[in-house]
DRENTORNU-284593 format. One record per atom (N, C-alpha, C): residue in three letters; chain; residue number from 1; atom name; x, y, z. Coordinates in Angstrom, 1 decimal, m for minus. Layout:
BEGIN
+------+-------+-----+------+--------+--------+--------+
! rest ! kette !  nr ! atom !     px !     py !     pz !
+------+-------+-----+------+--------+--------+--------+
!  ALA !     A ! NUM !   CA !      X !      Y !      Z !
...
+------+-------+-----+------+--------+--------+--------+
This chain:
BEGIN
+------+-------+-----+------+--------+--------+--------+
! rest ! kette !  nr ! atom !     px !     py !     pz !
+------+-------+-----+------+--------+--------+--------+
!  UNK !     A !   1 !    N !   47.5 !   84.6 !   44.6 !
!  UNK !     A !   1 !   CA !   48.9 !   84.9 !   44.5 !
!  UNK !     A !   1 !    C !   49.3 !   85.9 !   45.6 !
!  UNK !     A !   2 !    N !   48.5 !   86.8 !   45.9 !
!  UNK !     A !   2 !   CA !   48.8 !   87.8 !   47.0 !
!  UNK !     A !   2 !    C !   48.9 !   87.1 !   48.3 !
!  UNK !     A !   3 !    N !   48.0 !   86.2 !   48.6 !
!  UNK !     A !   3 !   CA !   48.0 !   85.5 !   49.9 !
!  UNK !     A !   3 !    C !   49.3 !   84.7 !   50.1 !
!  UNK !     A !   4 !    N !   49.8 !   84.1 !   49.1 !
!  UNK !     A !   4 !   CA !   51.1 !   83.3 !   49.2 !
!  UNK !     A !   4 !    C !   52.2 !   84.3 !   49.5 !
!  UNK !     A !   5 !    N !   52.3 !   85.4 !   48.8 !
!  UNK !     A !   5 !   CA !   53.3 !   86.4 !   49.0 !
!  UNK !     A !   5 !    C !   53.3 !   87.0 !   50.4 !
!  UNK !     A !   6 !    N !   52.1 !   87.2 !   50.9 !
!  UNK !     A !   6 !   CA !   51.9 !   87.7 !   52.3 !
!  UNK !     A !   6 !    C !   52.4 !   86.7 !   53.3 !
!  UNK !     A !   7 !    N !   52.0 !   85.4 !   53.1 !
!  UNK !     A !   7 !   CA !   52.5 !   84.3 !   54.0 !
!  UNK !     A !   7 !    C !   54.0 !   84.2 !   54.0 !
!  UNK !     A !   8 !    N !   54.6 !   84.3 !   52.8 !
!  UNK !     A !   8 !   CA !   56.1 !   84.2 !   52.7 !
!  UNK !     A !   8 !    C !   56.7 !   85.3 !   53.4 !
!  UNK !     A !   9 !    N !   56.2 !   86.5 !   53.2 !
!  UNK !     A !   9 !   CA !   56.8 !   87.7 !   53.9 !
!  UNK !     A !   9 !    C !   56.6 !   87.6 !   55.4 !
!  UNK !     A !  10 !    N !   55.5 !   87.1 !   55.9 !
!  UNK !     A !  10 !   CA !   55.3 !   87.0 !   57.3 !
!  UNK !     A !  10 !    C !   56.2 !   85.9 !   57.9 !
!  UNK !     A !  11 !    N !   56.4 !   84.8 !   57.1 !
!  UNK !     A !  11 !   CA !   57.3 !   83.8 !   57.6 !
!  UNK !     A !  11 !    C !   58.7 !   84.3 !   57.6 !
!  UNK !     A !  12 !    N !   59.1 !   85.0 !   56.7 !
!  UNK !     A !  12 !   CA !   60.5 !   85.6 !   56.7 !
!  UNK !     A !  12 !    C !   60.6 !   86.6 !   57.8 !
!  UNK !     A !  13 !    N !   59.6 !   87.4 !   58.1 !
!  UNK !     A !  13 !   CA !   59.7 !   88.3 !   59.3 !
!  UNK !     A !  13 !    C !   59.8 !   87.5 !   60.6 !
!  UNK !     A !  14 !    N !   59.0 !   86.5 !   60.7 !
!  UNK !     A !  14 !   CA !   59.0 !   85.7 !   61.9 !
!  UNK !     A !  14 !    C !   60.4 !   85.0 !   62.1 !
!  UNK !     A !  15 !    N !   60.9 !   84.5 !   61.1 !
!  UNK !     A !  15 !   CA !   62.2 !   83.8 !   61.1 !
!  UNK !     A !  15 !    C !   63.3 !   84.8 !   61.5 !
!  UNK !     A !  16 !    N !   63.2 !   86.0 !   60.9 !
!  UNK !     A !  16 !   CA !   64.2 !   87.1 !   61.2 !
!  UNK !     A !  16 !    C !   64.1 !   87.5 !   62.7 !
!  UNK !     A !  17 !    N !   62.9 !   87.6 !   63.2 !
!  UNK !     A !  17 !   CA !   62.7 !   88.0 !   64.5 !
!  UNK !     A !  17 !    C !   63.2 !   86.9 !   65.5 !
!  UNK !     A !  18 !    N !   63.0 !   85.6 !   65.2 !
!  UNK !     A !  18 !   CA !   63.5 !   84.6 !   66.1 !
!  UNK !     A !  18 !    C !   65.0 !   84.5 !   66.0 !
!  UNK !     A !  19 !    N !   65.6 !   84.7 !   64.9 !
!  UNK !     A !  19 !   CA !   67.1 !   84.7 !   64.8 !
!  UNK !     A !  19 !    C !   67.7 !   85.9 !   65.5 !
!  UNK !     A !  20 !    N !   67.0 !   87.0 !   65.5 !
!  UNK !     A !  20 !   CA !   67.5 !   88.2 !   66.2 !
!  UNK !     A !  20 !    C !   67.4 !   88.0 !   67.7 !
!  UNK !     A !  21 !    N !   66.3 !   87.3 !   68.2 !
!  UNK !     A !  21 !   CA !   66.2 !   87.1 !   69.6 !
!  UNK !     A !  21 !    C !   67.2 !   86.1 !   70.1 !
!  UNK !     A !  22 !    N !   67.5 !   85.0 !   69.3 !
!  UNK !     A !  22 !   CA !   68.5 !   84.0 !   69.6 !
!  UNK !     A !  22 !    C !   69.9 !   84.7 !   69.7 !
!  UNK !     A !  23 !    N !   70.2 !   85.5 !   68.7 !
!  UNK !     A !  23 !   CA !   71.5 !   86.2 !   68.7 !
!  UNK !     A !  23 !    C !   71.6 !   87.1 !   69.9 !
!  UNK !     A !  24 !    N !   70.6 !   87.9 !   70.2 !
!  UNK !     A !  24 !   CA !   70.6 !   88.7 !   71.4 !
!  UNK !     A !  24 !    C !   70.8 !   87.9 !   72.7 !
!  UNK !     A !  25 !    N !   70.2 !   86.8 !   72.8 !
!  UNK !     A !  25 !   CA !   70.3 !   85.9 !   74.0 !
!  UNK !     A !  25 !    C !   71.8 !   85.4 !   74.1 !
!  UNK !     A !  26 !    N !   72.4 !   85.1 !   73.0 !
!  UNK !     A !  26 !   CA !   73.7 !   84.6 !   73.0 !
!  UNK !     A !  26 !    C !   74.7 !   85.7 !   73.4 !
!  UNK !     A !  27 !    N !   74.5 !   86.9 !   72.9 !
!  UNK !     A !  27 !   CA !   75.4 !   88.0 !   73.2 !
!  UNK !     A !  27 !    C !   75.3 !   88.4 !   74.6 !
!  UNK !     A !  28 !    N !   74.1 !   88.4 !   75.2 !
!  UNK !     A !  28 !   CA !   73.9 !   88.8 !   76.6 !
!  UNK !     A !  28 !    C !   74.0 !   87.7 !   77.6 !
!  UNK !     A !  29 !    N !   74.3 !   86.5 !   77.2 !
!  UNK !     A !  29 !   CA !   74.4 !   85.4 !   78.1 !
!  UNK !     A !  29 !    C !   75.7 !   85.5 !   79.0 !
!  UNK !     A !  30 !    N !   75.6 !   85.2 !   80.2 !
!  UNK !     A !  30 !   CA !   76.7 !   85.2 !   81.1 !
!  UNK !     A !  30 !    C !   76.8 !   83.8 !   81.8 !
!  UNK !     A !  31 !    N !   77.7 !   83.0 !   81.2 !
!  UNK !     A !  31 !   CA !   77.9 !   81.6 !   81.8 !
!  UNK !     A !  31 !    C !   78.4 !   81.7 !   83.2 !
!  UNK !     A !  32 !    N !   78.2 !   80.6 !   84.0 !
!  UNK !     A !  32 !   CA !   78.7 !   80.5 !   85.4 !
!  UNK !     A !  32 !    C !   80.2 !   80.7 !   85.5 !
!  UNK !     A !  33 !    N !   81.0 !   80.2 !   84.5 !
!  UNK !     A !  33 !   CA !   82.4 !   80.3 !   84.6 !
!  UNK !     A !  33 !    C !   82.8 !   81.8 !   84.6 !
!  UNK !     A !  34 !    N !   82.2 !   82.6 !   83.8 !
!  UNK !     A !  34 !   CA !   82.5 !   84.0 !   83.7 !
!  UNK !     A !  34 !    C !   82.1 !   84.7 !   85.0 !
!  UNK !     A !  35 !    N !   81.0 !   84.4 !   85.5 !
!  UNK !     A !  35 !   CA !   80.5 !   85.0 !   86.7 !
!  UNK !     A !  35 !    C !   81.4 !   84.6 !   87.9 !
!  UNK !     A !  36 !    N !   81.9 !   83.4 !   88.0 !
!  UNK !     A !  36 !   CA !   82.8 !   83.0 !   89.0 !
!  UNK !     A !  36 !    C !   84.1 !   83.7 !   88.9 !
!  UNK !     A !  37 !    N !   84.6 !   83.8 !   87.7 !
!  UNK !     A !  37 !   CA !   85.9 !   84.4 !   87.5 !
!  UNK !     A !  37 !    C !   85.8 !   85.9 !   87.8 !
!  UNK !     A !  38 !    N !   84.7 !   86.5 !   87.5 !
!  UNK !     A !  38 !   CA !   84.6 !   88.0 !   87.8 !
!  UNK !     A !  38 !    C !   84.5 !   88.2 !   89.3 !
!  UNK !     A !  39 !    N !   83.8 !   87.3 !   90.0 !
!  UNK !     A !  39 !   CA !   83.7 !   87.5 !   91.4 !
!  UNK !     A !  39 !    C !   84.9 !   87.1 !   92.2 !
!  UNK !     A !  40 !    N !   85.8 !   86.4 !   91.6 !
!  UNK !     A !  40 !   CA !   87.0 !   86.0 !   92.3 !
!  UNK !     A !  40 !    C !   86.9 !   84.8 !   93.2 !
!  UNK !     A !  41 !    N !   85.7 !   84.0 !   93.1 !
!  UNK !     A !  41 !   CA !   85.5 !   82.9 !   94.0 !
!  UNK !     A !  41 !    C !   85.9 !   81.6 !   93.3 !
!  UNK !     A !  42 !    N !   86.5 !   81.6 !   92.1 !
!  UNK !     A !  42 !   CA !   86.8 !   80.4 !   91.4 !
!  UNK !     A !  42 !    C !   88.0 !   79.7 !   92.1 !
!  UNK !     A !  43 !    N !   88.8 !   80.4 !   92.7 !
!  UNK !     A !  43 !   CA !   89.9 !   79.8 !   93.5 !
!  UNK !     A !  43 !    C !   89.5 !   79.1 !   94.7 !
!  UNK !     A !  44 !    N !   88.4 !   79.5 !   95.3 !
!  UNK !     A !  44 !   CA !   87.8 !   78.8 !   96.4 !
!  UNK !     A !  44 !    C !   87.0 !   77.6 !   96.0 !
!  UNK !     A !  45 !    N !   86.5 !   77.6 !   94.8 !
!  UNK !     A !  45 !   CA !   85.7 !   76.5 !   94.3 !
!  UNK !     A !  45 !    C !   86.5 !   75.3 !   93.9 !
!  UNK !     A !  46 !    N !   87.7 !   75.5 !   93.4 !
!  UNK !     A !  46 !   CA !   88.5 !   74.4 !   92.9 !
!  UNK !     A !  46 !    C !   88.9 !   73.4 !   94.0 !
!  UNK !     A !  47 !    N !   89.4 !   73.8 !   95.2 !
!  UNK !     A !  47 !   CA !   89.7 !   72.8 !   96.3 !
!  UNK !     A !  47 !    C !   88.4 !   72.1 !   96.7 !
!  UNK !     A !  48 !    N !   87.3 !   72.7 !   96.7 !
!  UNK !     A !  48 !   CA !   86.1 !   72.0 !   97.2 !
!  UNK !     A !  48 !    C !   85.7 !   70.9 !   96.2 !
!  UNK !     A !  49 !    N !   85.9 !   71.2 !   94.9 !
!  UNK !     A !  49 !   CA !   85.6 !   70.2 !   93.9 !
!  UNK !     A !  49 !    C !   86.6 !   69.0 !   94.0 !
!  UNK !     A !  50 !    N !   87.8 !   69.2 !   94.3 !
!  UNK !     A !  50 !   CA !   88.8 !   68.2 !   94.5 !
!  UNK !     A !  50 !    C !   88.5 !   67.3 !   95.7 !
!  UNK !     A !  51 !    N !   88.0 !   68.0 !   96.8 !
!  UNK !     A !  51 !   CA !   87.6 !   67.2 !   98.0 !
!  UNK !     A !  51 !    C !   86.5 !   66.3 !   97.8 !
!  UNK !     A !  52 !    N !   85.5 !   66.7 !   96.9 !
!  UNK !     A !  52 !   CA !   84.3 !   65.8 !   96.7 !
!  UNK !     A !  52 !    C !   84.6 !   64.7 !   95.7 !
!  UNK !     A !  53 !    N !   85.5 !   64.9 !   94.8 !
!  UNK !     A !  53 !   CA !   85.8 !   63.9 !   93.7 !
!  UNK !     A !  53 !    C !   87.2 !   63.6 !   93.7 !
!  UNK !     A !  54 !    N !   87.7 !   62.6 !   94.3 !
!  UNK !     A !  54 !   CA !   89.1 !   62.2 !   94.3 !
!  UNK !     A !  54 !    C !   89.4 !   61.4 !   93.1 !
!  UNK !     A !  55 !    N !   90.1 !   61.9 !   92.2 !
!  UNK !     A !  55 !   CA !   90.4 !   61.1 !   91.0 !
!  UNK !     A !  55 !    C !   91.6 !   60.2 !   91.1 !
!  UNK !     A !  56 !    N !   91.6 !   59.0 !   90.5 !
!  UNK !     A !  56 !   CA !   92.8 !   58.2 !   90.6 !
!  UNK !     A !  56 !    C !   93.9 !   58.8 !   89.7 !
!  UNK !     A !  57 !    N !   95.0 !   58.1 !   89.7 !
!  UNK !     A !  57 !   CA !   96.2 !   58.7 !   88.9 !
!  UNK !     A !  57 !    C !   95.9 !   58.8 !   87.5 !
!  UNK !     A !  58 !    N !   95.1 !   57.9 !   86.9 !
!  UNK !     A !  58 !   CA !   94.8 !   58.1 !   85.4 !
!  UNK !     A !  58 !    C !   93.8 !   59.2 !   85.2 !
!  UNK !     A !  59 !    N !   93.0 !   59.6 !   86.2 !
!  UNK !     A !  59 !   CA !   92.0 !   60.7 !   86.0 !
!  UNK !     A !  59 !    C !   90.8 !   60.3 !   85.2 !
!  UNK !     A !  60 !    N !   90.5 !   59.1 !   85.1 !
!  UNK !     A !  60 !   CA !   89.3 !   58.7 !   84.3 !
!  UNK !     A !  60 !    C !   88.0 !   58.5 !   85.1 !
!  UNK !     A !  61 !    N !   88.1 !   58.0 !   86.3 !
!  UNK !     A !  61 !   CA !   86.9 !   57.7 !   87.0 !
!  UNK !     A !  61 !    C !   86.8 !   58.5 !   88.3 !
!  UNK !     A !  62 !    N !   85.6 !   58.9 !   88.7 !
!  UNK !     A !  62 !   CA !   85.4 !   59.6 !   90.0 !
!  UNK !     A !  62 !    C !   84.7 !   58.6 !   90.9 !
!  UNK !     A !  63 !    N !   85.4 !   57.9 !   91.8 !
!  UNK !     A !  63 !   CA !   84.8 !   56.9 !   92.6 !
!  UNK !     A !  63 !    C !   83.9 !   57.6 !   93.7 !
!  UNK !     A !  64 !    N !   82.9 !   56.8 !   94.1 !
!  UNK !     A !  64 !   CA !   82.0 !   57.3 !   95.2 !
!  UNK !     A !  64 !    C !   82.7 !   57.1 !   96.5 !
!  UNK !     A !  65 !    N !   82.7 !   58.0 !   97.4 !
!  UNK !     A !  65 !   CA !   83.3 !   57.9 !   98.7 !
!  UNK !     A !  65 !    C !   82.4 !   57.2 !   99.7 !
!  UNK !     A !  66 !    N !   81.1 !   57.3 !   99.5 !
!  UNK !     A !  66 !   CA !   80.2 !   56.8 !  100.5 !
!  UNK !     A !  66 !    C !   79.8 !   55.3 !  100.3 !
!  UNK !     A !  67 !    N !   80.2 !   54.8 !   99.2 !
!  UNK !     A !  67 !   CA !   80.0 !   53.3 !   98.9 !
!  UNK !     A !  67 !    C !   78.7 !   53.1 !   98.3 !
+------+-------+-----+------+--------+--------+--------+
């Protein structure tokens, strides 16, 4: 009985540790969009994206320019 209780406690501790690490990773994550907005280069990135992918009027398909 003591072995089972020890295993359950260690499993609980391991799950708690993993959940804490995942939460810390989510809180400390810095996505590319936030980094671009913070550096002020997002305005320079938008025209470059439009030049590479010319969308038709309906905006559904991105045709290949090189064929």
